C-alpha positions in Angstrom: -3.2 3.5 17.6 -2.2 6.8 18.3 -3.4 9.6 16.8 -1.3 13.0 16.9 -2.0 16.6 16.2 0.2 16.1 12.9 -1.9 13.0 12.0 -4.4 15.0 11.7 -3.5 17.6 10.1 -1.6 14.7 7.6 -5.7 13.2 7.6 -7.6 17.0 6.9 -5.1 17.5 3.0 -5.6 13.7 2.6 -9.7 14.2 2.6 -9.2 18.1 0.8 -7.0 16.4 -1.3 -9.5 13.5 -2.0 -12.8 15.8 -2.0 -11.5 18.0 -5.0 -10.9 14.0 -7.4 -13.3 12.9 -6.3 -15.5 16.3 -7.3 -13.5 16.2 -11.3 -14.6 12.4 -10.8 -18.1 13.5 -10.4 -17.7 16.2 -12.5 -15.9 14.7 -16.4 -18.1 11.2 -15.6 -21.5 12.8 -15.2 -22.3 10.2 -12.2 -25.3 11.3 -10.1 -24.9 9.6 -6.4 -28.4 7.9 -6.8 -26.8 6.1 -10.0 -24.5 4.7 -7.1 -26.6 3.9 -5.0 -29.2 2.1 -8.0 -25.7 0.2 -9.2 -24.8 -1.5 -5.1 -28.8 -2.3 -5.2 -28.7 -4.4 -8.2 -25.0 -6.1 -7.7 -25.2 -9.6 -7.1 -23.9 -10.2 -3.3 -22.0 -13.8 -3.5 -19.2 -11.8 -6.2 -19.1 -9.3 -3.2 -18.7 -11.8 -0.2 -16.0 -14.1 -2.4 -14.4 -10.4 -3.2 -13.9 -10.2 0.7 -12.9 -13.8 1.7 -10.3 -13.8 -1.4 -9.0 -10.0 0.2 -9.0 -12.4 4.1 -6.6 -15.0 1.9 -4.5 -11.6 1.0 -4.3 -10.4 4.5 -3.4 -14.0 5.2 -1.0 -15.1 2.5 1.0 -11.2 3.5 1.3 -12.3 7.1 2.8 -15.2 6.4 5.2 -13.7 4.1 6.3 -10.7 6.8 6.7 -13.5 8.7 9.7 -15.2 7.4 11.5 -11.8 7.0 11.6 -11.6 10.7 12.7 -15.2 10.9 16.3 -14.2 9.8 16.4 -11.6 12.6 15.3 -13.5 15.3 11.7 -12.8 16.0 8.6 -15.1 15.6 5.5 -13.4 16.3 2.1 -16.0 16.6 0.4 -16.0 13.2 -2.6 -14.8 14.6 -0.3 -12.0 16.1 1.2 -10.8 12.2 -2.3 -11.3 11.2 -3.8 -8.8 13.7 -1.0 -6.6 13.1 -1.4 -5.8 9.2 -5.0 -5.8 9.3 -5.1 -3.0 11.9 -2.2 -1.5 9.2 -4.4 -1.3 6.8 -7.4 -0.5 8.5 -4.9 2.8 10.1 -3.8 3.9 6.6 -7.4 4.1 5.7 -8.2 6.4 8.0 -4.9 8.4 7.3 -2.7 8.0 4.2 1.0 6.8 5.3 0.1 6.0 8.7 -0.2 1.9 8.1 2.9 0.8 8.8 4.3 2.5 11.6 0.5 1.5 13.4 1.3 -2.2 11.6 4.6 -2.2 13.6 3.9 -0.7 16.6 0.7 -3.2 16.9 3.1 -6.3 16.6 6.1 -4.4 18.6 2.7 -4.0 22.0 2.0 -7.4 20.7 5.2 -9.3 20.6 7.3 -7.1 21.9 9.0 -7.3 18.7 11.3 -3.8 17.9 9.3 -0.9 15.9 13.2 -0.3 13.9 13.3 -3.9 13.3 9.8 -5.2 12.5 10.2 -1.9 10.1 13.2 -3.1 8.4 11.2 -6.0 7.5 7.9 -3.7 6.1 10.3 -1.2 3.9 12.0 -4.9 2.8 8.4 -5.8 1.9 7.3 -2.5 0.2 10.1 -2.8 -2.0 9.5 -7.2 -3.2 5.7 -5.6 -3.3 7.4 -2.4 -6.2 9.3 -4.8 -8.0 6.3 -6.8 -8.6 4.9 -4.1 -9.6 6.6 -3.6 -12.1 6.6 -6.8 -14.0 3.6 -6.4 -13.6 3.5 -3.5 -15.5 5.8 -4.3 -18.1 3.4 -7.5 -18.3 0.2 -5.7 -19.2 1.9 -3.0 -21.3 3.1 -6.1 -23.4 0.0 -7.6 -23.5 -2.0 -4.4 -24.0 0.4 -2.0 -25.6 -2.0 -0.1 -28.0 -4.8 0.1 -24.9 -2.2 1.5 -22.1 -0.2 3.4 -24.6 -3.5 5.6 -26.3 -4.7 6.0 -22.3 -1.2 7.3 -20.5 -0.5 9.9 -23.6 -4.3 11.1 -23.2 -3.5 10.8 -20.1 -0.3 13.1 -20.1 -0.3 14.5 -23.5 -0.2 18.6 -21.5 2.7 17.1 -19.5 4.8 16.5 -22.7 5.2 19.8 -24.7 7.9 20.3 -26.6 8.7 24.2 -25.0 8.0 22.7 -21.6 10.0 19.8 -21.5 13.6 21.4 -21.7 12.4 23.7 -18.9 11.6 20.7 -16.7 14.6 19.0 -17.5 16.9 22.3 -16.3 15.0 22.0 -13.2 15.0 17.7 -12.3 18.9 18.4 -13.7 19.4 21.2 -11.2 17.6 19.6 -8.6 19.0 16.3 -8.4 23.0 18.0 -8.3 21.7 19.9 -5.7 21.1 17.5 -3.9 24.0 15.6 -4.6 26.3 18.8 -2.8 24.1 18.6 0.0 24.4 14.5 0.6 28.9 15.6 -0.7 28.5 18.6 2.3 26.7 16.4 4.8 29.2 13.5 4.3 31.8 15.6 5.2 30.1 17.5 8.1 29.5 13.8 9.4 32.9 13.2 9.1 34.9 15.7 10.3 32.8 15.6 13.4 31.2 11.8 14.1 33.2 10.8 16.9 31.8 14.0 19.2 28.2 13.1 17.2 28.7 9.7 18.5 28.9 11.3 22.1 25.4 12.4 22.3 22.2 10.5 23.4 20.2 11.3 20.4 22.6 10.0 18.0 22.2 6.7 19.7 18.9 6.9 19.4 19.5 7.4 15.8 22.1 5.1 15.0 20.7 2.1 16.8 17.5 2.9 14.9 19.4 3.1 11.5 21.1 -0.2 12.5 17.9 -1.8 13.7 16.3 -0.8 10.3 19.2 -2.2 8.2 18.6 -5.7 9.8 15.0 -5.6 8.6 16.5 -4.5 5.2 18.2 -7.7 5.3 15.6 -10.0 6.3 15.5 -10.8 2.7 19.0 -12.1 2.0 18.3 -14.0 5.0 15.5 -15.8 4.1 14.8 -19.7 5.7 12.1 -20.3 3.2 12.7 -18.4 -0.2 10.7 -20.8 -2.0 7.8 -20.1 0.1 8.3 -16.8 0.4 8.0 -16.6 -3.1 4.5 -18.4 -3.3 3.3 -15.9 -0.8 4.2 -12.8 -2.5 2.6 -14.5 -6.2 0.1 -15.4 -4.1 -0.9 -12.0 -2.6 -1.0 -10.3 -6.1 -3.1 -12.8 -7.9 -5.5 -12.6 -4.8 -5.1 -9.0 -5.7 -5.8 -9.3 -9.5 -8.9 -12.1 -8.3 -10.7 -9.9 -5.8 -11.8 -6.7 -8.4 -12.1 -9.7 -11.5 -14.5 -11.5 -9.1 -16.6 -8.0 -9.0 -17.3 -7.8 -12.8 -19.6 -10.4 -12.1 -21.7 -9.1 -9.8 -23.0 -6.5 -12.0 -24.5 -7.0 -15.5 -23.0 -4.4 -17.2 -19.4 -5.2 -17.0 -20.1 -9.4 -16.6 -18.6 -9.2 -20.5 -15.1 -7.8 -19.3 -12.5 -10.4 -20.0 -9.2 -11.4 -17.9 -6.5 -8.6 -19.3 -8.9 -6.1 -18.7 -8.8 -7.5 -14.5 -5.3 -7.1 -15.2 -5.0 -3.3 -16.0 -7.6 -2.4 -13.7 -4.8 -4.3 -10.9 -2.4 -2.3 -12.0 -3.8 1.1 -12.9 -5.5 0.9 -9.5 -2.7 0.5 -7.7 -1.2 3.3 -8.9 -4.2 5.3 -8.1 -3.7 4.1 -4.3 -0.3 5.8 -4.5 -2.3 9.1 -3.9 -2.1 10.5 -0.1 -6.1 9.8 -0.4 -7.7 7.3 2.4 -7.6 4.6 0.6 -7.2 5.9 -2.3 -9.9 8.0 -3.0 -10.9 10.0 -6.1 -7.8 8.9 -8.1 -8.9 5.5 -8.1 -11.9 6.6 -8.8 -10.9 8.8 -12.3 -7.7 6.0 -13.3 -9.6 3.0 -13.5 -13.1 4.4 -14.1 -10.9 6.0 -17.6 -8.7 3.2 -18.1 -12.3 1.0 -18.5 -13.5 3.3 -21.2 -10.7 1.5 -23.9 -12.7 -1.8 -23.3 -16.3 -0.5 -24.2 -17.5 0.4 -21.4 -19.2 3.8 -21.9 -17.4 6.6 -19.5 -20.6 6.5 -17.1 -20.6 2.7 -16.8 -16.8 2.9 -16.4 -16.7 5.3 -13.4 -19.6 3.1 -11.9 -17.7 -0.2 -11.7 -14.4 1.9 -10.6 -16.2 3.1 -7.3 -17.7 -0.2 -6.8 -14.9 -1.6 -6.9 -13.2 0.6 -4.3 -16.3 0.9 -2.1 -16.5 -2.7 -1.6 -12.3 -3.4 -0.8 -12.7 0.2 1.1 -14.9 -1.4 3.0 -13.7 -5.1 3.2 -10.3 -3.5 4.7 -12.6 -1.2 7.0 -14.4 -4.1 8.4 -11.5 -6.6 8.6 -8.9 -3.4 10.0 -12.3 -2.7 12.6 -12.4 -6.0 14.3 -8.9 -6.2 14.2 -8.6 -2.9 15.7 -11.1 -4.3 18.8 -8.9 -7.5 19.0 -5.5 -5.6 19.3 -7.2 -3.4 22.2 -8.6 -6.4 24.2 -6.0 -8.4 23.9 -3.4 -5.7 25.1 -5.1 -4.8 27.9 -5.9 -8.6 28.9 -2.0 -9.5 28.8 1.2 -8.0 31.3 3.3 -5.3 29.5 6.1 -7.6 26.8 9.2 -7.3 26.9 10.7 -5.0 24.3 13.7 -4.8 22.0 15.0 -8.4 23.1 14.4 -11.4 20.3 12.0 -14.2 21.4 13.8 -17.3 23.5 11.6 -19.6 20.9 13.8 -18.0 17.6 16.8 -15.8 19.6 19.6 -15.2 17.7 22.6 -18.0 17.1 
């Protein structure tokens, strides 16, 4: 896992954002550090271990699904190396947001010689599938918990829905979209006119090769050899994500009475919180999940404590598994000869 100056800047920015969000969280929830320590001391760690075991199965399932996406493009990484790459990617993403996908692909390239552009294309395809699954779950959650969630989101964004500012924001969005379309047209015209000249440039050839590999990985979804297995792992992954949080309700007496719909709401709201560019969704996860738990009858402080507990358990689990995987990758990479890069494996070569 290489770490550049650019990555350092990203880390510092994300840490600053996380610190600001955590300050807001503690300021408005009234939670003290000693209360968090006490919550951890009182927790039933049998449920923490169950959550950690479910997380491992989820990582394994994601790795198996990823291997399915690489089969159509001629690569067959071993199950062990795929699991190591996925866990190392999660480890990197927890430390530096948005670094996980690149690290995952780079790790697999180091262990198996799978070109980064091809594996990255499959990761993008995988992310698209996950976004669609999340949208389905959001729709299902709103259908089942419409009154609670509509109240939550209207309260959350009420200041941004004012009539005076709405027209202004709409105009700015339309101007921005029009500018993007105009730039795209200009870029296409220039490319059409000078494409023959560009194709003779080494930099263009490298970019073209990368894009071709990326598209090859993206289109792997429609060439799946086992679409049923792919669907099974997709459903399993999200079911495990749900259970990883839900079982932690029972680790704390104050929250053991929360129902299955509360778990579904936490899944979708927590997933939205995780999209914030902070390490492991730090700050945003606590704010969103802690706020939505109030709708299920918890006091604001109890909701914030449960959100912090869930976030901490899941983050520490990722760091534990990812740290072990990272060490194993270093050991494996140091004990093997350089792997051929850019060629499909002989076992799964393209026909």
